[in-house]
Steps between C-alpha positions, in 0.01 A plus 500: 500500500798265505582571133455876563742487792749304292482751216546791742808330652637433152463862414701598811224635719582526869270365768338836571413546132363149480281569803358808337434315179348198677262723710317583177422132469356455853214259491153594636472432871885517532683776673815652362693327778364163403605562146850585617518195713406284199744679266808506719568125477456527121764781491741298714453188290542684171822667625642162604425349159665794326808483724537121484663481156746770599594319822549171312715668236708672768558177691578311180753763393668484844510120487650500146749766602617298803542185290705677242755624749 
């Protein structure tokens, strides 16, 4: 499921879309709510990992810009 969530994030799916997609993969004896509770931290983690390089680049550019002037 983790790889699926990562691929959905990479494709630009929003949380609601990911929830709908993940519900199709609900395990036997799991409720849809349990699936969502398992998937939400995966979504948040994937979004952080995707945003981290952008944040680092932004901070690096600001630092370099400040040192130049």
